C-alpha positions as CSV (number, residue, x, y, z in Angstrom):
1,X,0.3,-0.1,0.1
2,X,1.6,3.2,-0.9
3,X,2.0,5.8,1.7
4,X,0.5,9.1,1.2
5,X,1.9,12.2,0.9
6,X,1.6,15.3,3.3
7,X,-1.3,16.9,0.8
8,X,-3.3,14.0,0.4
9,X,-3.4,13.6,4.2
10,X,-4.1,17.6,4.3
11,X,-7.2,16.9,1.6
12,X,-8.3,13.7,3.9
13,X,-8.3,15.4,7.2
14,X,-8.9,19.1,6.4
15,X,-10.2,19.4,3.0
16,X,-8.1,22.0,2.3
17,X,-4.5,24.2,3.2
18,X,-6.8,26.8,4.1
19,X,-9.1,24.9,6.4
20,X,-5.2,23.6,8.0
21,X,-4.1,27.1,8.3
22,X,-6.8,28.4,10.1
23,X,-6.9,25.4,12.6
24,X,-3.2,26.0,13.2
25,X,-3.8,29.4,14.2
26,X,-6.8,28.6,16.5
27,X,-4.7,25.8,18.2
28,X,-1.4,27.9,18.5
29,X,-2.4,31.5,19.1
30,X,0.5,32.8,21.4
31,X,2.4,32.0,18.1
32,X,1.7,35.3,16.5
33,X,2.3,37.5,19.7
34,X,3.6,40.6,17.9
35,X,1.9,40.3,15.6
36,X,-2.0,40.2,13.7
37,X,-3.6,37.0,13.1
38,X,-4.1,37.7,9.7
39,X,-0.4,38.0,8.8
40,X,0.1,34.9,11.2
41,X,-2.3,33.5,8.5
42,X,-0.8,34.9,5.6
43,X,2.7,33.3,6.6
44,X,1.7,30.0,7.3
45,X,0.1,29.8,4.0
46,X,3.7,29.5,3.0
47,X,4.8,26.7,5.5
48,X,5.1,23.5,4.0
49,X,2.0,20.9,4.6
50,X,4.4,18.5,6.7
51,X,5.0,21.3,9.2
52,X,1.4,22.2,9.9
53,X,0.1,19.0,10.2
54,X,2.7,18.4,12.9
55,X,1.8,22.2,14.3
56,X,-1.9,20.7,14.4
57,X,-0.9,17.8,16.5
58,X,1.4,19.6,18.8
59,X,-1.3,22.2,19.5
60,X,-3.8,19.3,20.2
61,X,-1.1,17.8,22.6
62,X,-1.1,21.7,24.4
63,X,-4.8,21.6,24.5
64,X,-5.2,18.0,25.5
65,X,-2.6,19.0,28.6
66,X,-4.4,22.1,29.8
67,X,-2.8,24.7,27.9
68,X,0.7,27.0,27.9
69,X,0.4,27.9,31.4
70,X,-0.7,24.1,32.3
71,X,2.3,22.7,31.0
72,X,4.7,25.4,32.2
73,X,3.9,24.7,35.1
74,X,3.9,20.8,34.8
75,X,7.5,21.7,33.7
76,X,8.5,23.0,36.8
77,X,7.3,20.7,39.1
78,X,8.9,17.6,37.4
79,X,12.3,19.5,37.0
80,X,11.9,20.3,41.0
81,X,11.1,24.1,40.6
82,X,7.7,24.8,41.0
83,X,8.1,27.6,43.2
84,X,10.4,29.5,41.0
85,X,8.8,32.0,39.8
86,X,11.6,33.1,37.7
87,X,12.2,29.5,36.1
88,X,7.8,29.9,35.3
89,X,8.6,33.3,33.4
90,X,11.3,32.1,31.2
91,X,9.5,28.9,30.7
92,X,6.6,30.8,29.3
93,X,8.6,32.5,26.7
94,X,9.1,29.1,25.2
95,X,7.3,28.5,21.7
96,X,4.5,26.0,22.3
97,X,6.3,22.9,20.4
98,X,9.6,23.2,22.2
99,X,7.3,23.5,25.7
100,X,5.3,20.1,24.5
101,X,8.5,18.7,23.4
102,X,10.5,19.7,27.1
103,X,7.1,18.1,28.7
104,X,7.5,14.9,26.9
105,X,11.1,14.3,27.3
106,X,10.9,14.9,31.1
107,X,8.0,13.0,31.6
108,X,9.8,10.8,30.3
109,X,13.0,10.7,31.9
110,X,10.7,10.8,35.5
111,X,9.1,7.4,34.5
112,X,12.6,5.8,34.2
113,X,13.6,7.1,37.2
114,X,11.3,5.7,38.9
115,X,11.6,2.4,37.2
116,X,15.2,2.4,38.0
117,X,14.9,2.0,41.8
118,X,12.2,-0.8,41.6
119,X,14.7,-2.8,39.8
120,X,17.8,-2.1,42.0
121,X,15.4,-3.5,44.7
122,X,14.5,-6.9,43.1
123,X,18.3,-6.9,42.1
124,X,18.9,-6.8,46.1
125,X,16.3,-9.2,46.7
126,X,17.9,-11.8,44.4
127,X,21.2,-11.1,45.5
128,X,20.4,-11.5,49.2
129,X,18.8,-15.1,48.6
130,X,22.1,-16.0,46.6
131,X,24.0,-15.2,49.5
132,X,21.6,-17.5,51.6
């Protein structure tokens, strides 16, 4: 089965590139701070379809996580700097895709560090049994 091209993917999911651009502008409103929404949409019309599809996916993940401020709070908590207002202010200046990627990597890292102590306890128990 042949792989679909980004243009085919856009037509299948959104109908047209204009609708895809509107969806990206809706999901990432903080991206065009300092410029009007119309200028942002005009600029997005020249962006590759594959990148626009990725931006929609990132925007939906950000929406699912609770928005930009919620992601900033979760990142600060994962880093152990939940009370550091300056750190949160610096994080709030990041782009939405950067925040989502950072949150994913920190979440993945937290899961692996939680799993390692459990594995260490299992190996200690096995070592104790072998000694006895």
